[in-house]
C-alpha positions in Angstrom: 23.7 -4.0 7.3 24.2 -3.2 3.6 21.7 -0.8 1.8 22.2 -2.7 -1.4 18.6 -4.3 -2.1 18.5 -8.0 -2.5 16.0 -10.3 -4.1 13.8 -10.6 -1.1 13.7 -6.7 -0.6 12.9 -6.3 -4.4 10.1 -9.0 -4.0 8.5 -6.7 -1.3 8.6 -3.6 -3.6 6.9 -5.7 -6.3 4.4 -7.2 -3.8 3.5 -3.4 -2.9 2.2 -2.6 -6.4 -1.4 -3.5 -6.7 -1.4 -4.0 -10.4 1.6 -6.4 -10.2 -0.5 -8.5 -7.7 -3.4 -8.3 -10.1 -1.6 -10.0 -13.0 0.2 -12.3 -10.6 3.8 -11.1 -11.4 6.7 -12.7 -9.6 10.3 -11.3 -9.5 12.5 -14.5 -9.8 16.0 -13.0 -10.1 17.4 -9.6 -9.2 21.1 -8.4 -9.0 24.1 -7.3 -10.8 22.0 -5.0 -13.2 19.7 -7.8 -14.1 16.1 -8.8 -13.2 13.7 -11.3 -14.4 10.0 -11.0 -14.0 7.6 -14.0 -14.6 3.8 -14.3 -14.8 1.5 -17.1 -15.6 -0.5 -16.6 -18.8 -4.2 -16.8 -17.8 -7.3 -16.6 -20.0 -8.3 -13.2 -18.3 -4.9 -11.7 -19.6 -5.5 -12.7 -23.4 -6.9 -10.5 -26.1 -9.8 -11.4 -28.5 -7.7 -13.8 -30.7 -6.5 -15.8 -27.7 -3.0 -14.4 -27.5 -1.6 -12.6 -24.4 -2.6 -9.0 -24.5 0.1 -6.4 -25.6 -0.4 -4.5 -22.6 0.5 -7.3 -20.4 3.8 -7.5 -22.3 4.3 -3.8 -22.0 3.8 -4.0 -18.2 6.3 -6.8 -17.8 8.8 -5.0 -19.9 8.4 -1.7 -18.0 8.8 -3.3 -14.6 11.7 -5.7 -15.6 13.6 -2.7 -17.1 13.1 -0.8 -13.9 14.0 -3.5 -11.6 17.1 -4.3 -13.6 18.0 -0.5 -13.3 17.4 -0.8 -9.5 19.7 -3.8 -9.3 22.5 -1.6 -10.7 22.1 1.7 -9.1 20.3 0.9 -5.7 18.4 4.1 -6.2 14.9 5.6 -6.3 13.8 5.2 -10.0 11.0 6.0 -12.3 10.6 5.0 -16.0 11.3 7.8 -18.3 10.3 5.8 -21.4 10.4 2.6 -23.2 9.8 1.1 -26.6 8.5 -2.4 -27.4 8.6 -4.4 -30.5 6.3 -7.3 -30.8 7.9 -10.1 -32.8 5.3 -12.7 -32.6 2.0 -13.6 -30.9 2.6 -14.5 -27.2 1.3 -18.0 -26.6 2.2 -20.4 -23.8 1.8 -20.9 -20.2 4.3 -18.5 -18.8 5.7 -14.9 -19.6 9.3 -14.4 -18.7 10.8 -10.9 -19.0 14.5 -10.7 -18.7 16.1 -7.2 -18.4 19.6 -6.0 -18.1 21.4 -2.7 -17.8 23.2 -1.5 -21.0 24.6 1.5 -19.3 24.1 3.2 -16.0 24.8 6.8 -15.7 24.4 9.3 -12.9 20.8 10.4 -13.8 19.7 7.9 -16.4 20.0 4.1 -17.0 19.4 2.5 -20.1 18.2 -1.1 -20.0 17.0 -3.8 -22.5 14.6 -6.6 -22.1 13.7 -9.8 -23.8 10.2 -11.2 -23.4 9.6 -14.7 -24.0 6.8 -17.3 -23.6 7.3 -20.7 -22.3 5.2 -23.5 -23.4 3.9 -26.5 -21.3 7.0 -28.4 -22.3 9.5 -25.8 -21.1 10.4 -24.5 -24.6 11.0 -20.7 -24.7 9.8 -18.4 -27.8 11.0 -14.9 -28.0 7.9 -12.7 -28.6 9.0 -9.1 -28.0 12.0 -7.0 -27.2 12.0 -3.7 -25.2 14.6 -0.9 -24.5 14.1 1.7 -21.9 15.5 4.7 -20.1 15.1 4.8 -16.4 15.5 8.2 -14.5 17.3 8.3 -11.4 15.3 10.2 -8.6 17.8 9.9 -5.9 19.7 7.5 -3.7 17.9 4.9 -1.5 19.3 6.5 1.5 17.3 9.8 0.7 14.0 7.6 0.8 11.9 6.8 3.9 11.6 3.0 4.7 13.2 -0.1 3.5 10.7 -0.5 0.5 11.8 2.8 -0.9 14.7 1.4 -2.8 13.0 2.4 -6.0 13.0 -0.5 -8.2 9.5 -0.2 -9.9 7.9 1.7 -12.5 4.4 0.7 -13.7 3.3 2.7 -16.7 -0.2 4.3 -16.5 0.3 5.6 -13.0 3.8 7.0 -13.8 5.1 4.6 -11.4 6.1 7.2 -8.7 3.9 5.9 -6.0 5.0 2.3 -6.6 8.6 3.3 -6.5 8.4 4.5 -3.1 6.6 1.4 -2.0 3.3 3.2 -1.6 1.0 2.3 -4.4 
């Protein structure tokens, strides 16, 4: 059996993150140094002007960046840092965060992410871009359990508990 995580294994890691469940995030693609995370835009995720809250965009960027790194390195990971630029207010029915690896090194992985909203007719609008550095903590073989492949990295809790599949 391969130790390379697939979409189903990565989805289990995402499901182990309580905050991801709270916002209703779904991992819809994972592999070859890329990952796509989606979530439905709900009223309780909006800010006072009716747009999707910037913190939700930051969450989506953080997790998509780290999942993309995990799809390339198959290692235990944690977000070392990321920047996000908000290009326009996020409006629509769906948020899509597409991340890809720019360069995978031995101890750090640099990734970028495009965040788009999708309207009820299916049209996408780019609303933010992010770039992040993901730290490699060790190989997935050094971890305990199958959910420890390390493709997570929620901000706010430093992500380490979620990385090991134990939020």
